[in-house]
FITISE-779010 format. One record per residue (C-alpha): residue in one letter; residue number from 1; x, y, z. Coordinates in nm, 3 decimals. Example, Ala and Ser with C-alpha at 12.3 -4.5 7.8 and 13.67 -1.06 7.14 Angstrom:
# FITISE-779010
{atom 'a',1,{1.230,-0.450,0.780}}
{atom 's',2,{1.367,-0.106,0.714}}
This chain:
# FITISE-779010
{atom 'm',1,{1.769,-0.696,-2.021}}
{atom 'g',2,{1.505,-0.659,-2.291}}
{atom 't',3,{1.209,-0.881,-2.355}}
{atom 's',4,{1.306,-0.955,-2.716}}
{atom 's',5,{1.664,-1.071,-2.664}}
{atom 'a',6,{1.844,-1.200,-2.357}}
{atom 'k',7,{2.174,-1.068,-2.228}}
{atom 'q',8,{2.415,-1.291,-2.040}}
{atom 'a',9,{2.391,-1.215,-1.668}}
{atom 's',10,{2.762,-1.275,-1.629}}
{atom 'v',11,{2.867,-0.987,-1.856}}
{atom 'k',12,{3.074,-0.742,-1.657}}
{atom 'n',13,{2.914,-0.402,-1.605}}
{atom 'k',14,{3.199,-0.149,-1.605}}
{atom 'n',15,{2.988,0.113,-1.430}}
{atom 'v',16,{2.930,-0.106,-1.124}}
{atom 'p',17,{3.187,-0.058,-0.844}}
{atom 's',18,{3.399,-0.349,-0.727}}
{atom 'i',19,{3.226,-0.562,-0.468}}
{atom 'k',20,{3.321,-0.513,-0.106}}
{atom 'p',21,{3.163,-0.647,0.214}}
{atom 'a',22,{2.809,-0.524,0.255}}
{atom 'g',23,{2.680,-0.295,0.525}}
{atom 'e',24,{2.380,-0.368,0.741}}
{atom 'r',25,{2.049,-0.515,0.626}}
{atom 'y',26,{1.761,-0.280,0.541}}
{atom 'a',27,{1.416,-0.332,0.396}}
{atom 'i',28,{1.183,-0.107,0.195}}
{atom 'i',29,{0.805,-0.155,0.188}}
{atom 'l',30,{0.625,-0.010,-0.111}}
{atom 'a',31,{0.281,0.098,0.009}}
{atom 'g',32,{0.156,0.310,-0.279}}
{atom 'g',33,{-0.119,0.236,-0.526}}
{atom 's',34,{-0.496,0.246,-0.504}}
{atom 'g',35,{-0.630,-0.053,-0.693}}
{atom 't',36,{-0.993,-0.099,-0.793}}
{atom 'r',37,{-1.010,-0.477,-0.827}}
{atom 'l',38,{-1.140,-0.519,-0.470}}
{atom 'w',39,{-1.411,-0.252,-0.489}}
{atom 'p',40,{-1.627,-0.163,-0.301}}
{atom 'l',41,{-1.401,-0.252,-0.008}}
{atom 's',42,{-1.085,-0.105,-0.163}}
{atom 'r',43,{-1.104,0.263,-0.260}}
{atom 's',44,{-0.854,0.531,-0.347}}
{atom 'a',45,{-0.849,0.663,0.012}}
{atom 'm',46,{-0.830,0.311,0.161}}
{atom 'p',47,{-0.647,0.082,-0.086}}
{atom 'k',48,{-0.585,-0.290,-0.061}}
{atom 'q',49,{-0.268,-0.276,0.148}}
{atom 'l',50,{-0.449,-0.098,0.431}}
{atom 'l',51,{-0.727,-0.358,0.453}}
{atom 'a',52,{-0.748,-0.679,0.657}}
{atom 'l',53,{-0.838,-0.924,0.382}}
{atom 'n',54,{-0.703,-1.254,0.514}}
{atom 'g',55,{-0.677,-1.207,0.889}}
{atom 'e',56,{-0.689,-0.954,1.170}}
{atom 'd',57,{-0.394,-0.746,1.045}}
{atom 's',58,{-0.392,-0.539,0.729}}
{atom 'l',59,{-0.169,-0.657,0.444}}
{atom 'l',60,{0.072,-0.374,0.528}}
{atom 'q',61,{0.096,-0.487,0.889}}
{atom 'q',62,{0.146,-0.849,0.780}}
{atom 't',63,{0.430,-0.739,0.552}}
{atom 'a',64,{0.601,-0.547,0.833}}
{atom 'r',65,{0.573,-0.841,1.071}}
{atom 'r',66,{0.711,-1.072,0.799}}
{atom 'l',67,{1.023,-0.856,0.761}}
{atom 'l',68,{1.099,-0.774,1.123}}
{atom 'p',69,{1.256,-1.111,1.215}}
{atom 'r',70,{1.543,-1.019,0.980}}
{atom 'v',71,{1.540,-0.636,0.991}}
{atom 'a',72,{1.577,-0.400,1.286}}
{atom 'h',73,{1.283,-0.166,1.348}}
{atom 'd',74,{1.484,0.145,1.262}}
{atom 'k',75,{1.604,-0.006,0.932}}
{atom 'l',76,{1.260,-0.066,0.784}}
{atom 'i',77,{1.155,0.214,0.546}}
{atom 't',78,{0.802,0.250,0.406}}
{atom 'v',79,{0.714,0.460,0.102}}
{atom 't',80,{0.350,0.563,0.052}}
{atom 'h',81,{0.130,0.829,-0.105}}
{atom 'a',82,{0.062,1.150,0.087}}
{atom 'd',83,{-0.310,1.065,0.096}}
{atom 'h',84,{-0.235,0.747,0.294}}
{atom 'r',85,{0.052,0.878,0.506}}
{atom 'f',86,{-0.124,0.903,0.841}}
{atom 'e',87,{-0.316,0.577,0.807}}
{atom 'v',88,{0.009,0.399,0.716}}
{atom 'm',89,{0.189,0.560,1.011}}
{atom 'g',90,{-0.092,0.465,1.246}}
{atom 'q',91,{-0.098,0.102,1.134}}
{atom 'l',92,{0.280,0.069,1.159}}
{atom 'h',93,{0.288,0.247,1.496}}
{atom 's',94,{0.063,-0.025,1.637}}
{atom 'i',95,{0.343,-0.273,1.561}}
{atom 'h',96,{0.637,-0.060,1.677}}
{atom 'a',97,{0.664,0.317,1.728}}
{atom 's',98,{0.988,0.353,1.529}}
{atom 'l',99,{0.824,0.210,1.215}}
{atom 'a',100,{0.603,0.519,1.193}}
{atom 'd',101,{0.909,0.744,1.205}}
{atom 'n',102,{1.047,0.596,0.881}}
{atom 'v',103,{0.759,0.663,0.642}}
{atom 'l',104,{0.841,0.853,0.322}}
{atom 's',105,{0.550,1.030,0.156}}
{atom 'e',106,{0.510,1.079,-0.220}}
{atom 'p',107,{0.294,1.378,-0.321}}
{atom 'i',108,{0.205,1.206,-0.648}}
{atom 'g',109,{0.233,0.849,-0.771}}
{atom 'r',110,{0.525,0.784,-1.008}}
{atom 'n',111,{0.538,0.402,-1.013}}
{atom 't',112,{0.795,0.186,-0.833}}
{atom 'l',113,{1.132,0.315,-0.956}}
{atom 'p',114,{1.119,0.673,-0.816}}
{atom 'a',115,{0.986,0.540,-0.484}}
{atom 'i',116,{1.260,0.279,-0.456}}
{atom 'a',117,{1.528,0.525,-0.569}}
{atom 'w',118,{1.434,0.781,-0.303}}
{atom 'a',119,{1.432,0.522,-0.027}}
{atom 'v',120,{1.762,0.366,-0.140}}
{atom 'a',121,{1.932,0.708,-0.162}}
{atom 's',122,{1.810,0.786,0.190}}
{atom 'i',123,{1.957,0.460,0.319}}
{atom 'a',124,{2.282,0.502,0.125}}
{atom 'e',125,{2.344,0.838,0.295}}
{atom 'k',126,{2.391,0.645,0.621}}
{atom 'd',127,{2.517,0.312,0.484}}
{atom 'p',128,{2.641,0.319,0.121}}
{atom 'k',129,{2.695,-0.058,0.111}}
{atom 'a',130,{2.364,-0.146,0.274}}
{atom 'l',131,{2.205,-0.474,0.169}}
{atom 'i',132,{1.847,-0.381,0.081}}
{atom 'g',133,{1.533,-0.586,0.025}}
{atom 'v',134,{1.232,-0.428,-0.147}}
{atom 'f',135,{0.886,-0.574,-0.082}}
{atom 's',136,{0.528,-0.495,-0.183}}
{atom 's',137,{0.286,-0.416,0.097}}
{atom 'd',138,{-0.020,-0.584,-0.051}}
{atom 'h',139,{0.081,-0.948,-0.097}}
{atom 'a',140,{0.024,-1.253,0.122}}
{atom 'v',141,{0.291,-1.511,0.208}}
{atom 's',142,{0.197,-1.827,0.399}}
{atom 'd',143,{0.541,-1.991,0.435}}
{atom 'q',144,{0.768,-1.766,0.644}}
{atom 'v',145,{1.053,-2.022,0.649}}
{atom 'a',146,{1.066,-2.044,0.268}}
{atom 'f',147,{1.047,-1.664,0.247}}
{atom 'n',148,{1.344,-1.623,0.484}}
{atom 'q',149,{1.548,-1.880,0.295}}
{atom 'a',150,{1.480,-1.712,-0.038}}
{atom 'w',151,{1.576,-1.376,0.108}}
{atom 'e',152,{1.905,-1.521,0.233}}
{atom 's',153,{1.981,-1.674,-0.109}}
{atom 'a',154,{1.898,-1.343,-0.277}}
{atom 'e',155,{2.142,-1.165,-0.047}}
{atom 'e',156,{2.421,-1.404,-0.146}}
{atom 'a',157,{2.369,-1.311,-0.511}}
{atom 'a',158,{2.340,-0.942,-0.421}}
{atom 'l',159,{2.681,-0.960,-0.251}}
{atom 'd',160,{2.822,-1.065,-0.587}}
{atom 'g',161,{2.679,-0.754,-0.752}}
{atom 'y',162,{2.345,-0.887,-0.879}}
{atom 'l',163,{2.008,-0.723,-0.865}}
{atom 't',164,{1.817,-1.027,-0.742}}
{atom 'l',165,{1.446,-1.099,-0.776}}
{atom 'f',166,{1.222,-1.350,-0.604}}
{atom 'g',167,{1.068,-1.580,-0.866}}
{atom 'm',168,{0.734,-1.714,-0.750}}
{atom 'q',169,{0.662,-2.074,-0.839}}
{atom 'p',170,{0.363,-2.059,-1.078}}
{atom 't',171,{0.062,-2.269,-0.984}}
{atom 'e',172,{-0.150,-2.195,-1.290}}
{atom 'p',173,{-0.108,-2.038,-1.637}}
{atom 'a',174,{-0.194,-1.690,-1.507}}
{atom 'v',175,{-0.200,-1.408,-1.761}}
{atom 'g',176,{-0.200,-1.122,-1.509}}
{atom 'y',177,{0.166,-1.153,-1.404}}
{atom 'g',178,{0.500,-1.090,-1.568}}
{atom 'y',179,{0.717,-1.399,-1.608}}
{atom 'i',180,{1.091,-1.448,-1.552}}
{atom 'q',181,{1.282,-1.711,-1.748}}
{atom 'a',182,{1.567,-1.848,-1.538}}
{atom 'g',183,{1.904,-1.936,-1.688}}
{atom 's',184,{2.198,-2.116,-1.531}}
{atom 'a',185,{2.255,-2.152,-1.157}}
{atom 'l',186,{2.496,-1.907,-0.995}}
{atom 'k',187,{2.785,-2.039,-0.789}}
{atom 'k',188,{2.884,-1.916,-0.446}}
{atom 'k',189,{3.217,-1.738,-0.450}}
{atom 't',190,{3.327,-1.927,-0.139}}
{atom 's',191,{3.244,-2.274,-0.272}}
{atom 's',192,{3.145,-2.469,-0.580}}
{atom 'k',193,{2.790,-2.515,-0.452}}
{atom 'a',194,{2.496,-2.342,-0.614}}
{atom 's',195,{2.372,-2.039,-0.422}}
{atom 'g',196,{2.004,-2.094,-0.491}}
{atom 'a',197,{2.000,-1.801,-0.733}}
{atom 'm',198,{1.996,-1.827,-1.112}}
{atom 's',199,{2.080,-1.587,-1.389}}
{atom 'v',200,{1.785,-1.423,-1.565}}
{atom 's',201,{1.756,-1.504,-1.933}}
{atom 'r',202,{1.465,-1.274,-2.007}}
{atom 'f',203,{1.148,-1.106,-1.881}}
{atom 'v',204,{0.810,-1.165,-2.044}}
{atom 'e',205,{0.531,-0.914,-1.981}}
{atom 'k',206,{0.190,-1.079,-1.914}}
{atom 'p',207,{0.172,-1.351,-2.183}}
{atom 'd',208,{-0.151,-1.479,-2.332}}
{atom 'a',209,{-0.308,-1.796,-2.195}}
{atom 'k',210,{-0.158,-2.027,-2.460}}
{atom 't',211,{0.192,-1.895,-2.397}}
{atom 'a',212,{0.150,-1.915,-2.019}}
{atom 'r',213,{0.044,-2.282,-2.046}}
{atom 'a',214,{0.354,-2.353,-2.254}}
{atom 'y',215,{0.573,-2.188,-1.989}}
{atom 'l',216,{0.431,-2.409,-1.715}}
{atom 'k',217,{0.478,-2.720,-1.927}}
{atom 'q',218,{0.836,-2.627,-2.016}}
{atom 'g',219,{0.938,-2.519,-1.666}}
{atom 'g',220,{1.205,-2.268,-1.576}}
{atom 'y',221,{0.958,-1.976,-1.578}}
{atom 'y',222,{0.852,-1.791,-1.262}}
{atom 'w',223,{0.609,-1.516,-1.173}}
{atom 'n',224,{0.761,-1.177,-1.104}}
{atom 'g',225,{0.628,-1.098,-0.756}}
{atom 'g',226,{0.787,-0.753,-0.726}}
{atom 'm',227,{1.041,-0.844,-0.456}}
{atom 'f',228,{1.408,-0.753,-0.498}}
{atom 'v',229,{1.738,-0.760,-0.307}}
{atom 'f',230,{2.051,-0.559,-0.397}}
{atom 'r',231,{2.339,-0.357,-0.263}}
{atom 'a',232,{2.265,0.015,-0.229}}
{atom 'd',233,{2.577,0.127,-0.415}}
{atom 'i',234,{2.523,-0.126,-0.696}}
{atom 'f',235,{2.164,-0.013,-0.746}}
{atom 'l',236,{2.254,0.357,-0.743}}
{atom 'a',237,{2.531,0.298,-0.997}}
{atom 'm',238,{2.287,0.125,-1.230}}
{atom 'l',239,{2.027,0.395,-1.171}}
{atom 'k',240,{2.282,0.663,-1.260}}
{atom 'k',241,{2.365,0.478,-1.585}}
{atom 'y',242,{2.012,0.398,-1.704}}
{atom 'q',243,{1.792,0.669,-1.543}}
{atom 'p',244,{2.014,0.970,-1.463}}
{atom 'a',245,{1.722,1.210,-1.405}}
{atom 'i',246,{1.574,0.983,-1.137}}
{atom 'h',247,{1.920,0.936,-0.987}}
{atom 'i',248,{1.969,1.313,-0.951}}
{atom 'a',249,{1.621,1.361,-0.805}}
{atom 'a',250,{1.666,1.075,-0.556}}
{atom 'l',251,{1.991,1.222,-0.427}}
{atom 's',252,{1.829,1.565,-0.400}}
{atom 'l',253,{1.534,1.428,-0.201}}
{atom 's',254,{1.756,1.226,0.032}}
{atom 'n',255,{1.994,1.519,0.089}}
{atom 'g',256,{1.701,1.726,0.211}}
{atom 'g',257,{1.637,1.464,0.478}}
{atom 'g',258,{1.262,1.527,0.476}}
{atom 'k',259,{0.994,1.259,0.492}}
{atom 'v',260,{0.758,1.439,0.248}}
{atom 'a',261,{0.885,1.482,-0.108}}
{atom 'd',262,{0.878,1.819,-0.281}}
{atom 'f',263,{0.583,1.820,-0.522}}
{atom 'd',264,{0.757,1.990,-0.817}}
{atom 't',265,{1.062,1.762,-0.792}}
{atom 'y',266,{0.849,1.449,-0.777}}
{atom 'a',267,{0.596,1.553,-1.041}}
{atom 'a',268,{0.880,1.605,-1.292}}
{atom 'l',269,{0.992,1.240,-1.262}}
{atom 'p',270,{0.890,0.983,-1.523}}
{atom 'd',271,{0.621,0.729,-1.436}}
{atom 'l',272,{0.847,0.427,-1.452}}
{atom 's',273,{0.865,0.081,-1.293}}
{atom 'i',274,{1.191,-0.069,-1.170}}
{atom 'd',275,{1.138,-0.351,-1.422}}
{atom 'y',276,{1.139,-0.126,-1.729}}
{atom 'g',277,{1.370,0.139,-1.585}}
{atom 'v',278,{1.656,-0.079,-1.457}}
{atom 'l',279,{1.605,-0.457,-1.443}}
{atom 'e',280,{1.539,-0.512,-1.814}}
{atom 'l',281,{1.842,-0.298,-1.904}}
{atom 'a',282,{2.096,-0.428,-1.654}}
{atom 'd',283,{2.347,-0.707,-1.712}}
{atom 'k',284,{2.377,-0.862,-1.366}}
{atom 'v',285,{2.022,-0.969,-1.280}}
{atom 'a',286,{1.942,-1.291,-1.094}}
{atom 'v',287,{1.634,-1.473,-0.971}}
{atom 'v',288,{1.576,-1.696,-0.669}}
{atom 'p',289,{1.294,-1.946,-0.739}}
{atom 'v',290,{1.074,-1.991,-0.433}}
{atom 'd',291,{0.749,-2.161,-0.337}}
{atom 'm',292,{0.635,-1.970,-0.028}}
{atom 'g',293,{0.257,-1.963,-0.062}}
{atom 'w',294,{0.265,-1.625,-0.235}}
{atom 'n',295,{-0.060,-1.458,-0.343}}
{atom 'd',296,{-0.105,-1.100,-0.456}}
{atom 'l',297,{-0.473,-1.107,-0.346}}
{atom 'g',298,{-0.545,-0.904,-0.656}}
{atom 's',299,{-0.909,-0.997,-0.702}}
{atom 'w',300,{-1.211,-1.120,-0.511}}
{atom 'e',301,{-1.152,-1.463,-0.666}}
{atom 'a',302,{-0.803,-1.468,-0.512}}
{atom 'i',303,{-0.960,-1.383,-0.175}}
{atom 'y',304,{-1.212,-1.664,-0.224}}
{atom 'q',305,{-0.938,-1.915,-0.296}}
{atom 'q',306,{-0.728,-1.797,0.000}}
{atom 'r',307,{-0.989,-1.808,0.277}}
{atom 'd',308,{-1.175,-2.096,0.442}}
{atom 'k',309,{-1.517,-2.203,0.312}}
{atom 'd',310,{-1.823,-2.354,0.477}}
{atom 'e',311,{-1.968,-2.696,0.395}}
{atom 'q',312,{-2.146,-2.550,0.091}}
{atom 'g',313,{-1.827,-2.397,-0.048}}
{atom 'n',314,{-1.924,-2.044,0.052}}
{atom 'm',315,{-1.655,-1.802,0.172}}
{atom 'v',316,{-1.834,-1.596,0.436}}
{atom 'k',317,{-1.725,-1.277,0.611}}
{atom 'g',318,{-1.948,-1.072,0.840}}
{atom 'e',319,{-2.320,-1.113,0.899}}
{atom 'v',320,{-2.436,-1.361,0.635}}
{atom 'l',321,{-2.728,-1.607,0.607}}
{atom 'a',322,{-2.684,-1.839,0.307}}
{atom 'v',323,{-2.976,-2.075,0.229}}
{atom 'd',324,{-2.944,-2.333,-0.048}}
{atom 's',325,{-2.642,-2.138,-0.180}}
{atom 'q',326,{-2.314,-2.287,-0.295}}
{atom 'd',327,{-1.965,-2.172,-0.390}}
{atom 'n',328,{-2.021,-1.801,-0.332}}
{atom 'l',329,{-1.807,-1.523,-0.188}}
{atom 'l',330,{-2.032,-1.340,0.060}}
{atom 'w',331,{-1.865,-1.046,0.236}}
{atom 's',332,{-2.056,-0.804,0.457}}
{atom 'e',333,{-1.904,-0.499,0.621}}
{atom 'h',334,{-2.242,-0.358,0.725}}
{atom 'g',335,{-2.575,-0.530,0.779}}
{atom 'l',336,{-2.705,-0.874,0.684}}
{atom 'i',337,{-2.653,-1.046,0.348}}
{atom 'a',338,{-2.925,-1.309,0.306}}
{atom 't',339,{-2.910,-1.535,0.000}}
{atom 'l',340,{-3.138,-1.802,-0.143}}
{atom 'g',341,{-3.040,-2.034,-0.425}}
{atom 'l',342,{-2.726,-1.849,-0.531}}
{atom 'q',343,{-2.429,-2.020,-0.695}}
{atom 'n',344,{-2.082,-1.899,-0.792}}
{atom 'l',345,{-2.145,-1.532,-0.719}}
{atom 'a',346,{-1.941,-1.266,-0.543}}
{atom 'v',347,{-2.146,-1.036,-0.319}}
{atom 'v',348,{-1.963,-0.764,-0.130}}
{atom 'q',349,{-2.157,-0.517,0.085}}
{atom 't',350,{-2.028,-0.205,0.257}}
{atom 'r',351,{-2.224,0.068,0.431}}
{atom 'd',352,{-2.280,0.266,0.111}}
{atom 'a',353,{-2.239,0.023,-0.181}}
{atom 't',354,{-2.305,-0.338,-0.280}}
{atom 'm',355,{-2.130,-0.526,-0.560}}
{atom 'v',356,{-2.277,-0.842,-0.716}}
{atom 'c',357,{-2.121,-1.034,-1.003}}
{atom 'p',358,{-2.036,-1.391,-1.114}}
{atom 'r',359,{-1.715,-1.512,-0.957}}
{atom 'd',360,{-1.567,-1.575,-1.301}}
{atom 'r',361,{-1.614,-1.206,-1.388}}
{atom 'v',362,{-1.439,-1.046,-1.090}}
{atom 'q',363,{-1.129,-0.991,-1.305}}
{atom 'd',364,{-1.338,-0.745,-1.508}}
{atom 'l',365,{-1.429,-0.533,-1.206}}
{atom 'k',366,{-1.224,-0.241,-1.333}}
{atom 'q',367,{-1.486,-0.188,-1.605}}
{atom 'l',368,{-1.765,-0.172,-1.346}}
{atom 'v',369,{-1.571,0.069,-1.122}}
{atom 'a',370,{-1.515,0.300,-1.420}}
{atom 's',371,{-1.891,0.316,-1.472}}
{atom 'v',372,{-1.954,0.379,-1.102}}
{atom 'k',373,{-1.699,0.658,-1.109}}
{atom 'e',374,{-1.893,0.837,-1.384}}
{atom 't',375,{-2.213,0.851,-1.179}}
{atom 'h',376,{-2.104,0.813,-0.814}}
{atom 'q',377,{-1.740,0.919,-0.804}}
{atom 'h',378,{-1.725,0.952,-0.426}}
{atom 'l',379,{-1.806,0.580,-0.391}}
{atom 't',380,{-1.478,0.493,-0.563}}
{atom 'e',381,{-1.274,0.733,-0.350}}
{atom 'i',382,{-1.375,0.726,0.017}}
{atom 'h',383,{-1.574,0.516,0.261}}
{atom 'm',384,{-1.840,0.651,0.496}}
{atom 't',385,{-1.570,0.632,0.766}}
{atom 'v',386,{-1.260,0.837,0.684}}
{atom 't',387,{-0.934,0.815,0.879}}
{atom 'r',388,{-0.751,1.132,0.978}}
{atom 'p',389,{-0.426,1.176,1.177}}
{atom 'w',390,{-0.627,1.280,1.481}}
{atom 'g',391,{-0.887,1.002,1.457}}
{atom 's',392,{-1.177,0.950,1.216}}
{atom 'y',393,{-1.520,1.068,1.108}}
{atom 't',394,{-1.821,0.873,0.983}}
{atom 'i',395,{-2.095,1.025,0.769}}
{atom 'l',396,{-2.423,0.917,0.926}}
{atom 'e',397,{-2.665,1.102,0.700}}
{atom 'e',398,{-2.664,1.384,0.449}}
{atom 'g',399,{-2.911,1.576,0.237}}
{atom 'a',400,{-2.977,1.919,0.089}}
{atom 'r',401,{-2.802,2.178,0.311}}
{atom 'y',402,{-2.716,1.938,0.596}}
{atom 'k',403,{-2.471,1.662,0.687}}
{atom 'i',404,{-2.444,1.460,1.010}}
{atom 'k',405,{-2.114,1.305,1.121}}
{atom 'r',406,{-1.982,1.106,1.414}}
{atom 'i',407,{-1.633,1.236,1.494}}
{atom 'v',408,{-1.383,1.036,1.702}}
{atom 'v',409,{-1.073,1.218,1.835}}
{atom 'n',410,{-0.794,1.007,1.981}}
{atom 'p',411,{-0.671,1.082,2.337}}
{atom 'g',412,{-0.430,1.377,2.331}}
{atom 'a',413,{-0.509,1.459,1.969}}
{atom 'k',414,{-0.653,1.777,1.821}}
{atom 'l',415,{-0.783,1.901,1.489}}
{atom 's',416,{-0.631,2.197,1.307}}
{atom 'm',417,{-0.732,2.552,1.388}}
{atom 'q',418,{-0.974,2.621,1.103}}
{atom 'm',419,{-1.281,2.801,0.970}}
{atom 'h',420,{-1.544,2.748,0.700}}
{atom 'f',421,{-1.697,3.001,0.463}}
{atom 'h',422,{-2.019,2.816,0.378}}
{atom 'r',423,{-2.128,2.617,0.681}}
{atom 's',424,{-2.200,2.640,1.052}}
{atom 'e',425,{-2.168,2.344,1.288}}
{atom 'h',426,{-2.340,2.211,1.601}}
{atom 'w',427,{-2.134,1.978,1.821}}
{atom 'v',428,{-2.284,1.738,2.078}}
{atom 'v',429,{-2.047,1.535,2.298}}
{atom 'i',430,{-2.157,1.172,2.334}}
{atom 'a',431,{-1.841,1.032,2.503}}
{atom 'g',432,{-1.531,1.179,2.661}}
{atom 't',433,{-1.433,1.540,2.726}}
{atom 'a',434,{-1.386,1.806,2.458}}
{atom 'k',435,{-1.168,2.114,2.472}}
{atom 'i',436,{-1.305,2.361,2.219}}
{atom 't',437,{-1.170,2.687,2.083}}
{atom 'n',438,{-1.459,2.887,1.937}}
{atom 'g',439,{-1.358,3.235,1.822}}
{atom 'd',440,{-1.188,3.405,2.117}}
{atom 'k',441,{-1.343,3.166,2.373}}
{atom 'e',442,{-1.211,2.835,2.510}}
{atom 'i',443,{-1.454,2.593,2.675}}
{atom 'f',444,{-1.470,2.233,2.802}}
{atom 'l',445,{-1.772,2.013,2.725}}
{atom 'e',446,{-1.864,1.676,2.873}}
{atom 'e',447,{-2.109,1.407,2.773}}
{atom 'n',448,{-2.451,1.539,2.659}}
{atom 'q',449,{-2.330,1.901,2.636}}
{atom 's',450,{-2.322,2.096,2.310}}
{atom 't',451,{-2.197,2.412,2.138}}
{atom 'y',452,{-2.254,2.604,1.816}}
{atom 'i',453,{-1.976,2.707,1.570}}
{atom 'p',454,{-2.093,3.001,1.355}}
{atom 'q',455,{-1.991,3.030,0.993}}
{atom 't',456,{-1.644,3.194,0.950}}
{atom 'n',457,{-1.554,3.149,1.321}}
{atom 'r',458,{-1.206,3.015,1.391}}
{atom 'h',459,{-1.239,2.693,1.587}}
{atom 'r',460,{-1.052,2.386,1.707}}
{atom 'l',461,{-1.154,2.056,1.868}}
{atom 'e',462,{-0.921,1.877,2.111}}
{atom 'n',463,{-0.933,1.567,2.328}}
{atom 'p',464,{-0.751,1.635,2.658}}
{atom 'g',465,{-0.872,1.309,2.813}}
{atom 'r',466,{-0.758,0.946,2.828}}
{atom 'i',467,{-1.046,0.789,2.633}}
{atom 'p',468,{-1.157,0.860,2.273}}
{atom 'l',469,{-1.370,1.172,2.240}}
{atom 'q',470,{-1.686,1.116,2.036}}
{atom 'i',471,{-1.910,1.396,1.912}}
{atom 'i',472,{-2.202,1.428,1.676}}
{atom 'e',473,{-2.146,1.711,1.431}}
{atom 'i',474,{-2.440,1.863,1.243}}
{atom 'q',475,{-2.331,2.079,0.948}}
{atom 's',476,{-2.571,2.330,0.791}}
{atom 'g',477,{-2.517,2.548,0.485}}
{atom 'p',478,{-2.527,2.573,0.105}}
{atom 'y',479,{-2.191,2.392,0.053}}
{atom 'l',480,{-2.075,2.106,0.277}}
{atom 'e',481,{-1.778,1.950,0.098}}
{atom 'e',482,{-1.444,1.884,0.268}}
{atom 'd',483,{-1.260,2.149,0.067}}
{atom 'd',484,{-1.450,2.432,0.242}}
{atom 'i',485,{-1.177,2.474,0.497}}
{atom 'v',486,{-0.926,2.743,0.584}}
{atom 'r',487,{-0.652,2.581,0.795}}
{atom 'f',488,{-0.446,2.820,1.010}}
{atom 'd',489,{-0.243,2.581,1.223}}
{atom 'd',490,{-0.188,2.205,1.221}}
{atom 'v',491,{0.025,1.980,1.443}}
{atom 'y',492,{0.047,1.700,1.184}}
{atom 'g',493,{0.251,1.884,0.921}}
{atom 'r',494,{-0.038,1.933,0.678}}
{atom 'a',495,{0.001,2.244,0.468}}
{atom 'p',496,{-0.200,2.551,0.575}}
{atom 'v',497,{-0.501,2.634,0.359}}
{atom 't',498,{-0.552,3.008,0.319}}
{atom 'p',499,{-0.850,3.208,0.193}}
């Protein structure tokens, strides 16, 4: 269905199989991407979906909890990037252990269509007629009842062979979203009543402000929120027709049964969204209009509008002292933000970076992040605290030829067996008990005990106890970056790194 001319949604697609009763309900969460519009909080190693921006849970966790009332734990599939795999698994595991077992890992980002295709093919192997919902991991929804009702209406259209979208009720003439123009209402096959779904007349990609205002005035236009419902076999038939290369690759990946995609197979796929790759080409596409308090939280201004404010109109998070300051976003992750006489600014402070700009310029943050990347690239990629499958480490201080970290190892976890060419390490235990392999020796250290790891020695750190192990690591040497590692053995499925 192209943007320049509409196709009638009722036109029969000869390549789509006849409709039969659906299988069970499944859901797919798309947890890829590494946006920059919420820098310095959001970075490539810790993107928006993994952050708690509007509550105690991360957006990913909120999405999973939103879906679970209608989907069994073992029928919820999450697709993410390899760099985020273990953080995603950890966050989902805290909700239910089986959620972490159904995480598919992309070695390289290829937009939404390859990710959806792989997950759908994996589901179709077990249940070819599965009824599948696809949902973004980084959006907020405040009305669960309206969400559930829209999902149910979308399923009714999907049973009739439609690829069905959620159309978000627009609240302003936004220019950052794609728009869907709705056509006529679809009828339920079992009655003459409308199903709640409508045919799609056309898609419009991010109109200018004048056009967006006209859409709101006219009505019948909805934001494309990136949520879809369809039958597995219907989707795969359309995928085979419109994107045969992705169809073949998705079947190959699902046949392998692995949770980590082959790099060469995935890298060869086109970078293509489901919108351009299938939806705008297909005949049977429907939309369910819904007002469910949807927000993509795509900017600091969106966060400001979403969260509560104080009596002066300030949105405050963390340790903040605002004097004679109005209508600001003041967000502290580390230390005190003290303001005097500020108005309409966004101030976001992390341990290693502070961003200050007018609130009406936060949409232009991508330009600032590009400049930061040129001079301080690491500040756009990782935080001072970095999550690993075994726990985390925090950089406390670094300088010429030294770096100091606090390392936290979860109970029962252990690091890979490894060695370094360019650095030696001193370890001091500050909490818990450490089991340490150092060359051909194995020792146990308790609180306030230490050891020395010489350069090129094979070594491993383990936590055999029941509480988190915390150590201070002091690295010394001419090169202290994370890629100075030779990994011999790893219990988390990470590839060995050889000399």
